[in-house]
C-alpha positions in Angstrom: 0.0 0.0 0.0 1.4 3.4 -0.9 2.1 5.7 2.0 -0.4 8.4 1.1 -3.2 5.7 0.5 -2.3 4.4 4.0 -2.7 7.9 5.4 -6.1 8.2 3.7 -7.3 4.9 5.2 -6.2 6.0 8.7 -8.0 9.3 8.3 -11.2 7.6 7.1 -11.0 5.3 10.1 -10.6 8.2 12.5 -13.6 10.0 10.8 -15.9 6.9 11.2 -14.8 6.6 14.8 -15.5 10.2 15.4 -19.0 10.0 13.8 -19.8 7.0 16.0 -18.5 9.0 19.0 -20.9 11.9 18.2 -23.8 9.5 17.9 -23.1 8.1 21.4 -22.9 11.7 22.7 -26.3 12.7 21.3 -28.5 12.2 24.3 -26.0 13.8 26.7 -25.7 16.8 24.6 -29.4 17.3 24.2 -29.9 17.3 27.9 -27.1 19.8 28.4 -28.4 22.1 25.6 -31.9 22.3 27.0 -30.5 23.8 30.3 -27.9 26.1 28.7 -28.9 29.6 27.6 -26.9 31.8 25.4 -27.3 35.5 25.4 -24.7 36.1 22.7 -25.5 38.9 20.2 -25.2 38.6 16.5 -22.3 40.6 15.2 -22.3 42.3 11.9 -19.0 43.2 10.2 -17.8 43.8 6.7 -15.3 45.1 4.3 -14.8 46.9 0.9 -11.5 46.0 -1.0 -10.7 48.0 -4.2 -7.4 48.2 -6.2 -5.7 49.5 -9.3 -3.0 47.5 -11.0 -0.6 48.3 -13.8 1.2 45.5 -15.8 4.3 46.7 -17.6 3.9 44.0 -20.2 0.7 45.8 -21.3 -1.1 42.4 -21.9 -3.7 42.6 -24.6 -6.3 40.9 -22.3 -5.6 43.2 -19.4 -5.1 40.3 -17.2 -2.2 39.7 -14.7 -1.0 36.2 -15.3 -0.9 33.7 -12.4 -2.8 35.9 -10.1 -6.1 35.0 -8.4 -7.8 38.2 -6.9 -5.7 41.2 -8.3 -6.4 39.8 -11.8 -7.2 42.9 -13.9 -4.7 45.5 -15.0 -4.8 49.1 -16.1 -8.2 49.6 -14.6 -9.9 50.2 -11.2 -11.6 47.1 -9.8 -13.6 45.9 -6.8 -12.0 42.8 -5.5 -14.4 42.0 -2.7 -17.3 43.7 -0.8 -18.7 41.5 1.9 -20.8 41.5 5.0 -20.6 38.8 7.8 -23.2 37.8 10.2 -22.0 35.8 13.1 -23.1 34.3 16.4 -20.4 32.7 18.5 -21.3 29.1 19.5 -22.4 28.9 23.1 -23.2 26.1 22.5 -24.8 26.8 19.1 -23.9 29.5 16.7 -23.5 30.2 13.0 -21.6 32.3 10.4 -22.7 33.7 7.0 -20.4 35.6 4.7 -22.0 37.3 1.7 -19.7 38.6 -0.9 -19.6 40.5 -4.2 -16.8 41.3 -6.6 -14.3 39.4 -8.7 -13.0 37.4 -5.8 -16.5 35.8 -5.5 -16.6 35.0 -9.2 -13.3 33.2 -8.8 -13.9 31.2 -5.7 -17.5 30.3 -6.8 -16.5 29.4 -10.4 -17.6 25.8 -9.8 -19.7 24.6 -12.8 -22.1 23.0 -10.3 -23.3 26.5 -9.4 -25.3 26.5 -12.6 -27.7 24.5 -10.5 -27.1 26.3 -7.2 -27.1 29.9 -8.3 -28.4 31.0 -4.9 -24.9 30.2 -3.5 -23.0 32.4 -6.0 -22.5 35.2 -3.6 -22.1 33.0 -0.4 -18.5 32.8 0.6 -19.3 30.9 3.8 -22.4 29.6 5.5 -22.1 27.2 8.3 -23.6 26.2 11.6 -21.4 25.7 14.7 -22.0 23.6 17.9 -19.8 23.0 20.9 -20.3 19.5 22.4 -19.6 19.2 26.1 -16.5 17.0 25.8 -13.5 17.9 27.8 -12.6 21.5 26.9 -15.3 21.5 24.2 -15.5 19.6 20.8 -16.4 22.2 18.1 -18.4 21.0 15.1 -19.0 23.1 12.0 -21.2 22.0 9.1 -22.0 23.9 5.8 -19.9 25.9 3.4 -16.6 27.1 4.6 -13.2 28.5 3.6 -10.5 25.9 3.2 -8.3 25.1 6.2 -5.3 24.8 3.8 -2.7 27.5 3.2 -1.0 30.4 5.0 -3.2 33.1 3.4 -6.9 33.8 3.3 -9.4 35.2 0.8 -9.8 38.5 2.6 -6.9 40.8 1.8 -7.0 42.4 5.2 -6.0 39.1 6.7 -2.8 38.8 4.7 0.6 40.5 4.9 0.8 41.4 1.2 -1.9 42.6 -1.1 -1.5 40.0 -3.8 -1.7 36.3 -2.9 1.1 33.8 -3.4 1.2 31.4 -6.4 0.8 28.7 -3.8 -2.6 30.2 -2.7 -3.7 30.5 -6.4 -2.7 27.1 -7.7 -1.6 24.6 -5.0 -4.6 24.5 -2.8 -8.4 24.9 -2.9 -10.4 28.0 -1.8 -13.6 26.5 -0.1 -15.6 23.4 0.6 -19.0 22.2 1.6 -18.8 19.7 4.4 -18.2 19.4 8.1 -15.3 19.7 10.5 -14.5 18.8 14.1 -11.9 20.6 16.2 -10.6 20.0 19.7 -8.0 21.9 21.9 -6.0 19.4 23.8 -4.2 22.2 25.5 -3.4 25.9 25.0 -0.4 24.6 22.8 -1.9 21.9 20.8 -5.2 21.6 18.8 -6.4 19.3 16.0 -9.1 19.2 13.5 -10.4 16.7 11.1 -12.7 17.5 7.9 -14.9 15.7 5.5 -15.8 17.7 2.3 -17.6 17.1 -1.0 -14.4 18.1 -2.7 -12.4 21.1 -3.9 -14.2 24.3 -4.7 -17.5 22.7 -5.5 -20.9 22.6 -3.9 -22.2 19.4 -5.4 -19.7 16.4 -5.5 -18.5 15.2 -8.9 -17.8 11.6 -7.9 -18.9 9.0 -5.3 -16.1 9.5 -2.8 -15.5 12.2 -0.2 -12.5 14.4 0.3 -10.7 14.1 3.9 -8.7 16.7 5.6 -6.7 17.2 8.8 -5.0 20.0 10.6 -2.6 20.0 13.6 -1.6 23.2 15.2 1.3 23.3 17.8 2.3 26.5 19.6 5.1 25.6 22.2 5.9 29.4 22.5 4.0 32.5 22.3 6.2 33.6 19.4 6.2 30.3 17.4 3.5 28.3 15.8 3.7 25.2 13.5 0.6 24.2 11.5 0.5 21.0 9.5 -2.5 20.6 7.0 -3.5 17.7 4.8 -6.2 17.2 2.2 -6.8 14.1 0.1 -9.5 12.5 -2.2 -10.6 12.2 -5.7 -11.5 15.5 -7.3 -12.1 14.8 -11.0 -15.6 13.7 -12.3 -16.5 10.1 -11.9 -13.0 8.8 -10.9 -11.2 7.3 -7.9 -7.9 8.8 -8.7 -6.7 10.6 -5.5 -5.5 14.2 -5.2 -3.3 14.8 -2.0 -1.8 17.9 -0.8 0.5 18.5 2.3 0.7 22.0 3.7 3.2 23.3 6.3 3.2 26.7 7.9 5.7 28.2 10.2 5.0 31.5 12.1 7.7 33.3 14.0 7.4 36.6 15.7 11.2 37.3 15.7 10.9 40.6 17.5 8.1 43.1 18.5 8.5 44.7 15.0 9.4 41.7 12.9 7.1 38.7 11.8 8.2 36.0 9.6 6.1 33.2 8.0 7.0 30.2 5.9 4.5 28.3 3.8 5.3 25.1 2.0 3.2 22.8 -0.2 3.5 19.4 -1.8 0.7 18.1 -4.0 0.1 15.1 -6.3 -2.6 13.5 -8.3 -2.8 10.0 -9.7 -2.9 9.9 -13.6 -4.4 7.4 -15.9 -3.1 4.9 -16.8 -0.2 5.3 -14.5 2.1 8.0 -12.8 1.5 11.2 -10.9 1.2 14.9 -11.5 3.3 16.7 -8.9 3.3 20.3 -7.8 5.3 21.9 -4.9 6.7 25.2 -3.7 7.5 27.5 -0.8 6.8 31.2 0.1 8.9 33.0 2.7 7.3 36.4 3.9 8.5 38.9 6.3 6.8 42.0 7.8 8.6 44.8 9.5 6.5 47.3 11.4 8.0 50.9 11.0 5.6 52.8 13.1 2.1 52.2 14.6 0.5 53.2 11.2 3.2 51.8 8.7 5.0 48.7 7.7 6.9 47.1 4.9 6.6 43.4 3.8 8.8 41.2 1.5 7.8 37.9 0.0 9.9 35.6 -2.0 8.4 32.4 -3.6 9.3 29.3 -5.8 6.6 27.2 -7.4 7.3 24.0 -9.4 4.5 22.6 -11.7 6.7 19.9 -13.2 3.7 18.3 -15.0 1.8 21.4 -16.0 -1.1 20.0 -13.9 -2.1 23.3 -12.2 -0.8 26.1 -14.4 -1.2 24.5 -17.8 2.4 24.5 -18.5 5.3 22.4 -17.2 7.4 25.2 -15.6 9.1 26.6 -12.6 7.7 30.0 -11.4 9.3 32.4 -9.1 8.1 35.7 -7.7 9.2 38.6 -5.4 6.9 41.0 -3.8 7.5 44.3 -1.9 4.5 45.9 -0.1 4.3 49.1 1.8 1.4 49.3 4.2 -0.1 52.5 5.7 -3.2 52.9 8.0 -5.0 56.2 7.4 -7.4 55.1 10.2 -8.0 52.0 12.3 -10.5 50.9 9.6 -8.8 52.0 6.3 -5.8 50.1 5.2 -3.8 51.0 2.0 -1.1 48.9 0.4 1.3 50.0 -2.3 2.9 46.9 -3.9 5.6 46.1 -6.6 5.8 42.4 -7.8 8.0 40.6 -10.2 7.0 37.1 -11.6 9.2 35.1 -13.9 9.3 31.6 -15.3 11.7 29.2 -17.0 9.2 29.2 -20.0 7.6 32.0 -22.0 4.2 32.0 -20.5 3.4 35.7 -19.8 1.3 37.7 -22.2 2.6 40.6 -24.2 0.8 43.6 -25.9 -0.1 41.6 -29.0 -1.9 38.8 -27.0 1.0 36.4 -27.5 2.6 34.5 -24.6 6.2 35.5 -25.5 7.7 36.7 -22.3 9.2 34.9 -19.4 8.5 37.6 -16.8 5.9 40.1 -15.6 6.3 43.3 -13.5 3.3 44.9 -11.9 2.6 47.8 -9.5 -0.6 48.0 -7.4 -2.3 50.2 -5.0 -5.2 48.7 -3.0 -7.4 50.1 -0.1 -9.4 48.0 2.3 -12.0 49.5 4.6 -13.4 47.3 7.3 -16.3 47.8 9.7 
């Protein structure tokens, strides 16, 4: 048995054991829920994220290659406008994120949404419950953002404005399914997941996708996160796609934060062999003053089979971002980024992919409330 298939089997066994465990707890939880009252209020938050990007290749399509959210160039664009309704589980809660803009077009580009158009503008919508097991077993069920990766969909939650190539190509954006998370201590937590698949609402095959996350924080300044996701993702197939994701966060000093994100992915191919993609991104942020900071990211991404980007190539990028807060709720980022490849895969002004590099400059503003 291949090591990754063995891991999948173990995760499935753990998941089945967990579901049986939940069933045995059912009566006990119902009795506790009847006597527990929650006076939590529903919170309403939101954000508006706009940007302008200039690509010095002057691509005919006005598209920045190998980007996901800062896609358009030489024009103003709305990346994401969203509002979030949330009630913290105590013991029952929920979260609903409604979004508009090109980011939603991308993360909800699943063809199955032809039949589920009502979910086009739903980034997340899930129920939460905390079962009275030890320190509390948290269950989420519904549509949720992926547990994979060192960045998130919302720009305000990241260090740079643009996302890494890893975020764009190595991992999924969202899932429909359920998760179970438990804090064994203040330093160690673990979660398991069962999803319909990658970036889809309706499953496209008979099997489910399994995920896991382990978070270890032995020091207040250091955190290690190990993520996994695996399962068949192509229509009507049992060929597995597996990705391992490692994140290291280190607060080196009061004004210096460093994070490393590394991914390894593979998918079984017919009649034999594997498509493999892998890479790493190192990002640092230096706080200059209370209202300003500068960030630097360097990244390498190998798509040796051309499975994720469409071309067998090695991509690199370096990004420099200047951050300024005009107010607590208004964040502005000025960013220069250079991408390059060992193949000519970047578009020029004639619409031909004749260049092996791309330089862009961007200014983006994010208002949160």
